[in-house]
C-alpha positions as CSV (number, residue, x, y, z in Angstrom):
1,M,26.9,-44.4,29.2
2,Y,25.4,-46.1,26.1
3,Y,24.4,-42.7,24.6
4,W,27.9,-41.4,24.9
5,S,29.4,-44.3,22.9
6,Q,26.8,-43.6,20.2
7,I,27.6,-39.9,20.1
8,L,31.3,-40.6,20.0
9,S,30.7,-43.1,17.1
10,V,28.7,-40.4,15.1
11,L,31.4,-37.8,15.8
12,G,34.1,-40.2,14.7
13,L,32.2,-40.9,11.5
14,L,31.8,-37.2,10.8
15,A,35.5,-36.6,11.4
16,V,36.4,-39.3,9.0
17,I,34.1,-37.9,6.3
18,L,35.5,-34.4,6.8
19,L,39.1,-35.7,6.5
20,V,38.2,-37.5,3.3
21,L,36.6,-34.4,1.8
22,A,39.5,-32.2,2.9
23,G,42.0,-34.7,1.5
24,A,40.2,-34.8,-1.8
25,Y,40.1,-31.0,-2.0
26,W,43.8,-30.6,-1.3
27,F,44.7,-33.4,-3.7
28,T,42.8,-31.8,-6.6
29,R,44.4,-28.4,-5.9
30,W,47.8,-30.0,-5.9
31,A,47.2,-32.1,-9.0
32,G,45.8,-29.1,-10.9
33,Q,48.9,-27.0,-10.1
34,S,51.5,-29.7,-10.7
35,M,50.0,-31.0,-13.9
36,G,49.8,-27.7,-15.6
37,G,46.2,-26.9,-14.8
38,G,44.6,-28.9,-17.6
39,L,44.9,-31.2,-20.6
40,F,47.4,-28.9,-22.2
41,I,50.3,-27.3,-20.4
42,T,49.7,-23.6,-19.8
43,R,51.7,-20.6,-21.1
44,G,55.4,-21.0,-20.7
45,G,55.3,-24.8,-21.1
46,R,56.2,-27.0,-24.1
47,F,52.6,-27.0,-25.3
48,Q,50.4,-23.9,-25.8
49,V,46.9,-23.8,-27.0
50,L,47.0,-20.6,-29.1
51,D,43.3,-20.6,-30.1
52,R,40.2,-22.7,-29.9
53,A,37.1,-22.6,-32.0
54,S,34.0,-24.6,-31.1
55,I,32.5,-26.3,-34.2
56,G,29.8,-28.3,-32.6
57,R,28.8,-30.0,-29.4
58,D,31.9,-31.4,-27.9
59,Q,33.9,-30.7,-31.1
60,A,36.5,-28.0,-31.5
61,L,39.5,-26.9,-33.6
62,L,42.7,-26.1,-31.8
63,V,45.8,-24.3,-32.9
64,V,48.6,-25.7,-30.7
65,K,52.2,-24.8,-30.5
66,A,54.3,-27.9,-29.6
67,G,57.9,-26.8,-29.2
68,Q,58.7,-25.1,-32.5
69,R,55.9,-26.7,-34.4
70,Y,52.4,-25.3,-35.0
71,L,49.5,-27.8,-35.3
72,L,45.9,-27.6,-36.2
73,L,44.0,-30.3,-34.2
74,G,40.5,-31.5,-34.2
75,S,39.1,-32.3,-30.8
76,T,36.2,-34.7,-30.3
77,P,35.0,-36.9,-27.4
78,A,36.9,-39.8,-29.1
79,G,40.2,-37.9,-29.0
80,L,42.4,-35.5,-30.8
81,T,43.2,-35.7,-34.6
82,L,46.0,-33.9,-36.3
83,L,44.5,-32.1,-39.3
84,T,47.6,-30.3,-40.6
85,E,50.9,-28.8,-39.5
86,L,51.0,-25.1,-40.0
87,T,54.0,-23.3,-41.5
88,R,56.1,-21.2,-39.2
89,E,54.6,-17.9,-40.6
90,E,51.0,-19.2,-40.2
91,G,51.8,-20.4,-36.7
92,E,53.4,-17.2,-35.6
93,S,50.4,-15.2,-36.7
94,W,48.5,-17.0,-33.9
95,E,51.1,-16.1,-31.3
96,P,49.9,-13.5,-28.8
97,S,51.6,-10.2,-29.8
98,A,53.0,-7.6,-27.4
99,P,50.5,-5.0,-26.4
100,P,50.2,-2.4,-29.2
101,E,52.0,0.9,-28.7
102,G,50.8,4.1,-30.3
103,P,47.7,4.9,-32.3
104,E,48.1,2.0,-34.7
105,Q,46.8,-1.2,-33.1
106,K,47.2,-4.6,-34.7
107,R,44.1,-6.8,-35.0
108,P,44.4,-10.3,-33.7
109,P,44.5,-13.1,-36.3
110,D,41.1,-13.8,-37.9
111,F,40.3,-17.5,-37.5
112,R,38.1,-17.6,-40.6
113,A,40.7,-15.9,-42.8
114,L,43.4,-18.2,-41.7
115,M,41.2,-21.3,-42.2
116,Q,40.4,-20.0,-45.7
117,R,44.1,-19.7,-46.4
118,L,44.7,-23.3,-45.2
119,K,41.8,-24.5,-47.4
120,E,43.2,-22.8,-50.5
121,K,46.6,-24.2,-49.8
122,K,45.3,-27.8,-50.3
């Protein structure tokens, strides 16, 4: 009889651990879907990350569309920094274009060329 109570205690403990793991799994799936899947809201939301360029360990440049505004942000472990606001033409050049039709295919915006244009503007 004593052994059965120990076996039931172990089985109860395993059931509780499995319930906690399953709950954590389902919560992270729900949170990932309902919160946009990440730090920035994905396509179709108010914020769109149009491009990302890594410039070092844990450092990146981001081109972000926020509503009708286009922003160049610096990302570090300490946080985000607004580097500049892009003009509408500059920002729209980062927008994903419709699939090219016909023999002439447009090239995607060149990050280096756009950064050079921004540097010359200052």
